[in-house]
C-alpha positions in Angstrom: 46.5 -114.9 -45.9 47.7 -112.1 -43.7 44.2 -110.6 -43.4 42.6 -113.8 -42.3 45.4 -115.0 -40.0 43.8 -113.6 -36.8 40.5 -115.3 -37.4 42.0 -118.6 -38.5 44.2 -118.6 -35.4 41.2 -118.2 -33.3 39.4 -121.0 -35.1 42.4 -123.3 -34.6 42.6 -122.6 -30.9 38.9 -123.2 -30.4 39.1 -126.4 -32.5 36.5 -124.9 -34.9 36.5 -126.4 -38.4 37.8 -124.0 -41.1 38.8 -124.4 -44.7 41.1 -121.9 -46.4 41.1 -121.1 -50.1 43.7 -119.1 -52.1 45.0 -118.7 -55.7 48.0 -120.8 -56.5 48.4 -120.5 -60.3 47.0 -118.4 -63.1 47.8 -117.8 -66.7 47.3 -114.0 -66.2 49.5 -111.5 -64.5 46.3 -109.4 -63.9 45.6 -111.4 -60.8 49.0 -111.0 -59.3 47.6 -108.5 -56.8 45.5 -111.3 -55.3 48.4 -113.6 -54.6 48.3 -112.7 -50.9 44.5 -112.9 -50.6 42.6 -115.8 -49.2 39.2 -116.7 -47.8 38.2 -118.9 -44.9 34.9 -120.9 -44.7 33.4 -122.3 -41.5 30.6 -124.9 -41.1 27.2 -123.3 -41.6 28.3 -121.1 -44.5 30.4 -118.5 -42.6 33.0 -116.7 -44.6 35.8 -114.3 -43.9 38.3 -112.6 -46.2 38.0 -111.7 -49.9 39.4 -113.2 -53.0 38.7 -111.9 -56.5 35.5 -110.2 -55.3 34.0 -113.4 -54.2 33.6 -114.6 -57.8 34.6 -118.2 -57.0 33.2 -118.5 -53.4 30.5 -120.9 -54.5 33.1 -123.4 -55.7 35.1 -123.1 -52.5 32.1 -123.3 -50.2 30.9 -126.5 -51.9 34.2 -128.2 -51.2 34.4 -126.8 -47.6 30.9 -128.2 -46.9 32.2 -131.7 -47.5 34.5 -131.4 -44.4 37.2 -133.4 -46.1 40.3 -134.5 -44.3 42.6 -133.5 -47.2 42.8 -130.4 -49.3 41.7 -130.0 -52.9 43.3 -128.5 -56.0 40.5 -126.6 -57.9 41.0 -126.1 -61.6 38.5 -123.9 -63.3 37.9 -121.7 -66.4 36.3 -118.4 -65.7 32.5 -118.3 -66.5 30.7 -115.2 -67.7 29.3 -114.5 -64.3 32.7 -115.1 -62.6 34.2 -112.8 -65.2 31.7 -110.0 -64.4 32.5 -110.3 -60.7 36.3 -110.7 -60.9 37.1 -108.6 -64.0 39.0 -111.6 -65.4 38.3 -112.6 -69.0 35.9 -115.5 -69.7 37.8 -118.8 -70.3 40.9 -117.8 -68.3 42.3 -120.8 -66.5 42.8 -120.5 -62.8 44.0 -122.9 -60.1 43.1 -122.6 -56.4 43.8 -124.6 -53.3 41.2 -125.3 -50.6 42.7 -126.8 -47.5 41.4 -127.6 -44.0 43.1 -125.6 -41.3 44.2 -128.7 -39.4 46.6 -129.5 -42.2 48.6 -126.4 -41.3 51.2 -126.0 -38.5 49.1 -124.2 -35.8 52.0 -121.8 -35.3 51.8 -120.6 -38.9 49.0 -118.1 -38.2 51.2 -116.3 -35.7 53.8 -116.0 -38.3 51.3 -114.5 -40.7 50.2 -112.1 -38.0 53.8 -111.0 -37.6 53.8 -110.4 -41.4 56.6 -112.7 -42.1 57.4 -114.0 -45.6 55.9 -117.5 -45.8 56.2 -120.4 -48.2 53.5 -123.1 -48.2 54.7 -126.3 -49.8 51.6 -128.4 -50.8 52.2 -132.1 -51.4 49.8 -133.1 -54.2 48.4 -136.5 -55.3 46.0 -136.1 -58.2 43.7 -133.3 -57.1 44.2 -134.0 -53.4 46.5 -132.0 -51.1 47.8 -134.6 -48.6 50.3 -132.5 -46.7 51.2 -128.9 -46.1 54.7 -127.8 -45.0 55.4 -124.2 -44.2 58.6 -122.2 -44.0 59.5 -118.7 -42.9 62.8 -116.8 -43.1 64.2 -118.7 -40.2 63.2 -122.2 -41.2 63.7 -121.9 -44.9 67.3 -123.1 -44.5 65.9 -126.6 -43.9 64.0 -126.7 -47.3 65.4 -128.1 -50.5 67.8 -125.8 -52.5 65.3 -125.0 -55.2 62.7 -123.7 -52.7 65.4 -121.7 -50.9 66.3 -120.0 -54.1 62.7 -119.2 -55.0 62.1 -117.9 -51.4 64.4 -115.0 -52.2 61.8 -113.5 -54.5 60.4 -110.2 -53.2 57.0 -110.7 -54.9 54.3 -113.3 -54.1 54.7 -116.2 -56.5 53.9 -119.8 -57.2 56.4 -122.5 -57.8 55.4 -125.8 -59.5 57.5 -128.8 -58.7 56.8 -132.5 -59.3 53.8 -133.5 -57.0 54.2 -130.2 -55.2 52.8 -126.7 -55.5 54.4 -124.0 -53.5 53.0 -120.6 -52.8 55.2 -117.8 -51.5 53.5 -115.0 -49.6 55.4 -111.7 -49.3 53.9 -109.2 -46.9 53.0 -105.7 -48.1 53.2 -102.6 -45.9 49.7 -101.6 -44.7 48.5 -98.2 -43.6 45.4 -97.8 -41.4 43.9 -94.4 -41.8 41.2 -93.1 -39.4 39.0 -90.3 -40.7 37.8 -88.9 -44.0 38.3 -85.8 -46.1 41.1 -84.4 -48.3 44.0 -85.2 -46.0 43.2 -88.9 -45.4 42.3 -89.3 -49.1 45.7 -87.8 -50.1 47.6 -90.0 -47.7 45.7 -93.1 -49.0 46.3 -92.2 -52.6 50.1 -91.6 -52.2 50.4 -94.8 -50.1 48.6 -96.8 -52.7 51.0 -95.4 -55.3 53.8 -96.7 -53.1 52.4 -100.2 -53.2 51.0 -100.2 -49.7 47.7 -101.8 -48.7 45.1 -99.3 -47.5 42.5 -99.6 -44.8 40.3 -96.5 -44.2 37.8 -96.3 -41.4 35.6 -93.6 -39.9 34.1 -95.6 -37.0 36.4 -96.1 -34.0 35.1 -99.5 -33.0 35.6 -100.8 -36.5 39.1 -99.3 -36.5 39.9 -101.6 -33.5 39.6 -104.6 -35.8 41.8 -103.0 -38.5 44.5 -102.2 -35.9 44.5 -105.8 -34.6 45.9 -107.0 -37.9 48.9 -104.6 -38.0 52.6 -105.4 -37.5 55.8 -103.6 -37.1 56.1 -102.9 -40.8 52.7 -101.1 -40.8 51.5 -97.6 -40.1 48.5 -95.8 -38.5 47.5 -92.3 -39.2 44.6 -90.7 -37.2 42.8 -87.6 -38.3 39.6 -85.9 -37.3 38.3 -82.8 -35.6 36.3 -84.6 -32.9 38.4 -85.3 -29.8 36.6 -88.4 -28.5 36.4 -90.4 -31.7 39.9 -89.6 -32.8 41.3 -90.3 -29.3 39.5 -93.7 -29.2 41.1 -94.4 -32.6 44.5 -93.6 -31.1 43.9 -95.8 -28.2 43.3 -98.7 -30.5 46.4 -97.8 -32.5 48.5 -97.9 -29.3 47.2 -101.5 -28.6 48.5 -102.6 -32.0 52.0 -103.6 -33.1 52.1 -100.8 -35.7 55.6 -99.5 -36.3 54.4 -96.0 -36.8 51.5 -94.0 -35.3 50.9 -90.5 -36.7 48.2 -88.1 -35.4 47.2 -85.2 -37.6 45.9 -82.0 -36.1 47.0 -78.9 -34.3 49.1 -78.8 -31.2 45.9 -78.0 -29.2 44.2 -81.0 -30.7 47.2 -83.2 -29.7 46.9 -81.9 -26.1 43.1 -82.5 -26.0 43.6 -86.1 -27.2 46.4 -86.6 -24.6 44.0 -85.4 -21.9 41.3 -87.8 -23.1 43.7 -90.7 -23.1 45.2 -89.8 -19.7 41.7 -89.7 -18.1 41.5 -93.4 -19.2 44.9 -94.2 -17.8 46.7 -94.2 -21.2 49.7 -92.1 -20.5 52.6 -93.5 -22.5 52.2 -91.7 -25.8 55.8 -92.0 -26.9 54.8 -94.0 -30.0 52.6 -91.2 -31.3 54.0 -88.7 -33.7 51.9 -85.6 -33.5 51.4 -83.4 -35.2 52.4 -86.1 -37.8 54.8 -85.5 -40.6 58.2 -84.0 -41.1 58.3 -80.1 -40.8 58.6 -79.3 -44.5 56.1 -76.4 -44.5 53.3 -78.7 -45.9 50.0 -77.0 -46.6 48.2 -78.8 -49.4 46.9 -82.3 -48.7 49.4 -84.0 -51.0 52.2 -82.1 -49.3 51.0 -83.3 -45.9 50.8 -86.8 -47.3 54.4 -86.6 -48.5 55.6 -85.4 -45.1 53.6 -88.0 -43.1 54.6 -91.0 -45.3 58.2 -89.9 -45.3 58.2 -89.9 -41.5 56.4 -93.2 -41.4 59.1 -94.8 -43.6 61.9 -93.2 -41.6 60.5 -94.5 -38.3 59.8 -98.0 -39.5 63.2 -98.3 -41.1 64.9 -97.0 -37.9 66.3 -93.8 -39.4 
């Protein structure tokens, strides 16, 4: 949900039809990593987001094409083709929700953009979803005690109650890395081992879109030997809400980037940590990764 929130919010503001699909139950823990994932469909066949490698998009798209006023519970058993695409065993039972955007509180997408923990309480009648209630950390006190208790979970989960299906979304830290080569790869590998989501990009304009989805719990690391492209990536990072911005490179490179940014009237560089990382004498890529991610954690945690 977090990755599509920016787009869905735009659809809602422009009163564009959109239908959102996500996983609500499964009999396999193998899909637990997809609990936060969702896809959105628009009239005409447009699609944003990714869920289980698109294996079930045909099912969702068919429902979205009906332009229903209510949501739908979609029960399915994984077919051989869906198994090939998703990596989930043939015959596995999965349950999804497909819900039109206008059933959600319009303010919900801002909460997802801020990377808050969110509970979606689906009111179900048969296979129809007739109402969607949403709760964040502030409003959860108004929910029933059972939901309040489940909300304390630190992992995305699904709660089944009578005539209700509740999905709890828990944000993961994300790190956006600009550049390629041993250093970015080492940072990405270590961050992944820490359970962070990874977004790597080598094109500045594409990096702008990545940065637009970041919040205060997220990080940006910019690398590269080319002043203009890495400076443009830093400019996009500064426009984001990322809690940490690190810039790898020599002191001379930092100065050259600062000059490039200043020429474009970007002079407040106080959020940029450069050269990035704690001074631990790091030389190897993995050592640099350790120093950078340790600094990112310290900054985001206010240490």
